[in-house]
Biotite code that builds the C-alpha atoms (Angstrom):
import biotite.structure as struc

atoms = struc.array([
    struc.Atom([-52.718, 164.834, 270.379], chain_id="A", res_id=1, res_name="MET", atom_name="CA", element="C"),
    struc.Atom([-49.821, 162.738, 269.134], chain_id="A", res_id=2, res_name="GLY", atom_name="CA", element="C"),
    struc.Atom([-46.378, 161.460, 270.026], chain_id="A", res_id=3, res_name="TRP", atom_name="CA", element="C"),
    struc.Atom([-43.904, 164.088, 271.228], chain_id="A", res_id=4, res_name="GLU", atom_name="CA", element="C"),
    struc.Atom([-40.169, 163.829, 272.030], chain_id="A", res_id=5, res_name="PRO", atom_name="CA", element="C"),
    struc.Atom([-39.582, 163.014, 275.707], chain_id="A", res_id=6, res_name="ILE", atom_name="CA", element="C"),
    struc.Atom([-37.589, 166.245, 276.171], chain_id="A", res_id=7, res_name="ARG", atom_name="CA", element="C"),
    struc.Atom([-40.907, 168.179, 275.884], chain_id="A", res_id=8, res_name="THR", atom_name="CA", element="C"),
    struc.Atom([-42.509, 166.318, 278.804], chain_id="A", res_id=9, res_name="TYR", atom_name="CA", element="C"),
    struc.Atom([-43.117, 168.463, 281.910], chain_id="A", res_id=10, res_name="VAL", atom_name="CA", element="C"),
    struc.Atom([-41.911, 166.374, 284.854], chain_id="A", res_id=11, res_name="LYS", atom_name="CA", element="C"),
    struc.Atom([-43.246, 166.458, 288.428], chain_id="A", res_id=12, res_name="PRO", atom_name="CA", element="C"),
    struc.Atom([-41.891, 169.006, 290.890], chain_id="A", res_id=13, res_name="LYS", atom_name="CA", element="C"),
    struc.Atom([-42.695, 167.105, 294.106], chain_id="A", res_id=14, res_name="LYS", atom_name="CA", element="C"),
    struc.Atom([-40.656, 164.201, 295.443], chain_id="A", res_id=15, res_name="LEU", atom_name="CA", element="C"),
    struc.Atom([-42.490, 160.857, 295.048], chain_id="A", res_id=16, res_name="TYR", atom_name="CA", element="C"),
    struc.Atom([-45.707, 162.440, 293.730], chain_id="A", res_id=17, res_name="ASP", atom_name="CA", element="C"),
    struc.Atom([-47.843, 159.289, 293.556], chain_id="A", res_id=18, res_name="PHE", atom_name="CA", element="C"),
    struc.Atom([-50.816, 161.227, 292.144], chain_id="A", res_id=19, res_name="ASP", atom_name="CA", element="C"),
    struc.Atom([-48.937, 162.617, 289.126], chain_id="A", res_id=20, res_name="PHE", atom_name="CA", element="C"),
    struc.Atom([-50.638, 161.944, 285.776], chain_id="A", res_id=21, res_name="GLN", atom_name="CA", element="C"),
    struc.Atom([-50.112, 158.702, 283.893], chain_id="A", res_id=22, res_name="LYS", atom_name="CA", element="C"),
    struc.Atom([-48.988, 158.908, 280.261], chain_id="A", res_id=23, res_name="ILE", atom_name="CA", element="C"),
    struc.Atom([-48.137, 156.688, 277.313], chain_id="A", res_id=24, res_name="LEU", atom_name="CA", element="C"),
    struc.Atom([-44.449, 156.369, 276.497], chain_id="A", res_id=25, res_name="VAL", atom_name="CA", element="C"),
    struc.Atom([-42.491, 154.640, 273.777], chain_id="A", res_id=26, res_name="PHE", atom_name="CA", element="C"),
    struc.Atom([-39.330, 152.708, 274.534], chain_id="A", res_id=27, res_name="SER", atom_name="CA", element="C"),
    struc.Atom([-37.388, 151.014, 271.695], chain_id="A", res_id=28, res_name="PRO", atom_name="CA", element="C"),
    struc.Atom([-36.660, 148.062, 273.981], chain_id="A", res_id=29, res_name="SER", atom_name="CA", element="C"),
    struc.Atom([-40.125, 147.663, 275.555], chain_id="A", res_id=30, res_name="MET", atom_name="CA", element="C"),
    struc.Atom([-42.632, 149.259, 273.157], chain_id="A", res_id=31, res_name="GLY", atom_name="CA", element="C"),
    struc.Atom([-45.610, 151.309, 274.327], chain_id="A", res_id=32, res_name="ILE", atom_name="CA", element="C"),
    struc.Atom([-46.268, 151.463, 278.062], chain_id="A", res_id=33, res_name="LEU", atom_name="CA", element="C"),
    struc.Atom([-48.537, 153.336, 280.460], chain_id="A", res_id=34, res_name="ILE", atom_name="CA", element="C"),
    struc.Atom([-46.246, 154.930, 283.035], chain_id="A", res_id=35, res_name="VAL", atom_name="CA", element="C"),
    struc.Atom([-46.086, 157.470, 285.810], chain_id="A", res_id=36, res_name="GLN", atom_name="CA", element="C"),
    struc.Atom([-43.080, 159.755, 286.104], chain_id="A", res_id=37, res_name="CYS", atom_name="CA", element="C"),
    struc.Atom([-41.664, 160.234, 289.595], chain_id="A", res_id=38, res_name="ARG", atom_name="CA", element="C"),
    struc.Atom([-39.020, 162.538, 290.960], chain_id="A", res_id=39, res_name="LEU", atom_name="CA", element="C"),
    struc.Atom([-36.888, 160.271, 293.149], chain_id="A", res_id=40, res_name="GLU", atom_name="CA", element="C"),
    struc.Atom([-33.913, 162.467, 294.048], chain_id="A", res_id=41, res_name="ASP", atom_name="CA", element="C"),
    struc.Atom([-34.236, 166.245, 294.247], chain_id="A", res_id=42, res_name="GLU", atom_name="CA", element="C"),
    struc.Atom([-30.494, 166.881, 294.539], chain_id="A", res_id=43, res_name="ASP", atom_name="CA", element="C"),
    struc.Atom([-29.601, 164.983, 291.375], chain_id="A", res_id=44, res_name="GLU", atom_name="CA", element="C"),
    struc.Atom([-32.973, 165.593, 289.651], chain_id="A", res_id=45, res_name="MET", atom_name="CA", element="C"),
    struc.Atom([-33.362, 161.843, 289.156], chain_id="A", res_id=46, res_name="LEU", atom_name="CA", element="C"),
    struc.Atom([-36.639, 160.855, 287.478], chain_id="A", res_id=47, res_name="TYR", atom_name="CA", element="C"),
    struc.Atom([-37.993, 157.376, 286.785], chain_id="A", res_id=48, res_name="LYS", atom_name="CA", element="C"),
    struc.Atom([-40.797, 156.293, 284.472], chain_id="A", res_id=49, res_name="PHE", atom_name="CA", element="C"),
    struc.Atom([-42.495, 153.574, 286.512], chain_id="A", res_id=50, res_name="ARG", atom_name="CA", element="C"),
    struc.Atom([-44.898, 151.129, 284.894], chain_id="A", res_id=51, res_name="PHE", atom_name="CA", element="C"),
    struc.Atom([-45.417, 148.626, 287.688], chain_id="A", res_id=52, res_name="ASP", atom_name="CA", element="C"),
    struc.Atom([-46.562, 148.736, 291.308], chain_id="A", res_id=53, res_name="ARG", atom_name="CA", element="C"),
    struc.Atom([-43.412, 146.868, 292.278], chain_id="A", res_id=54, res_name="ASP", atom_name="CA", element="C"),
    struc.Atom([-41.346, 149.825, 291.098], chain_id="A", res_id=55, res_name="GLY", atom_name="CA", element="C"),
    struc.Atom([-40.222, 148.529, 287.724], chain_id="A", res_id=56, res_name="LEU", atom_name="CA", element="C"),
    struc.Atom([-39.176, 151.352, 285.457], chain_id="A", res_id=57, res_name="SER", atom_name="CA", element="C"),
    struc.Atom([-38.192, 151.918, 281.848], chain_id="A", res_id=58, res_name="VAL", atom_name="CA", element="C"),
    struc.Atom([-34.941, 153.739, 281.084], chain_id="A", res_id=59, res_name="GLU", atom_name="CA", element="C"),
    struc.Atom([-34.827, 154.338, 277.329], chain_id="A", res_id=60, res_name="ASP", atom_name="CA", element="C"),
    struc.Atom([-38.006, 156.393, 276.795], chain_id="A", res_id=61, res_name="VAL", atom_name="CA", element="C"),
    struc.Atom([-37.870, 158.424, 273.567], chain_id="A", res_id=62, res_name="THR", atom_name="CA", element="C"),
    struc.Atom([-41.445, 159.732, 273.117], chain_id="A", res_id=63, res_name="HIS", atom_name="CA", element="C"),
    struc.Atom([-44.575, 160.393, 275.162], chain_id="A", res_id=64, res_name="TRP", atom_name="CA", element="C"),
    struc.Atom([-48.275, 161.083, 274.655], chain_id="A", res_id=65, res_name="MET", atom_name="CA", element="C"),
    struc.Atom([-51.261, 161.937, 276.866], chain_id="A", res_id=66, res_name="GLN", atom_name="CA", element="C"),
    struc.Atom([-53.602, 159.066, 277.604], chain_id="A", res_id=67, res_name="LEU", atom_name="CA", element="C"),
    struc.Atom([-56.887, 159.335, 275.711], chain_id="A", res_id=68, res_name="PRO", atom_name="CA", element="C"),
    struc.Atom([-59.951, 160.186, 277.812], chain_id="A", res_id=69, res_name="PRO", atom_name="CA", element="C"),
    struc.Atom([-61.696, 157.200, 279.420], chain_id="A", res_id=70, res_name="PRO", atom_name="CA", element="C"),
    struc.Atom([-64.781, 155.825, 277.681], chain_id="A", res_id=71, res_name="PRO", atom_name="CA", element="C"),
])
């Protein structure tokens, strides 16, 4: 389990799937974040990596990794 390019990430198929898995991502501008990917527009296939309950998202994600199992 290690860092993989973001193009290999399998994105959600359902619109606004709030139960979709959380992952670690790397953004050159923001560092390492725990995010949840959401499909926000089915017509344009618009996805956002949200890291905040207020809807803040990160745009320049380059890599991703599964979260480790909880202790």
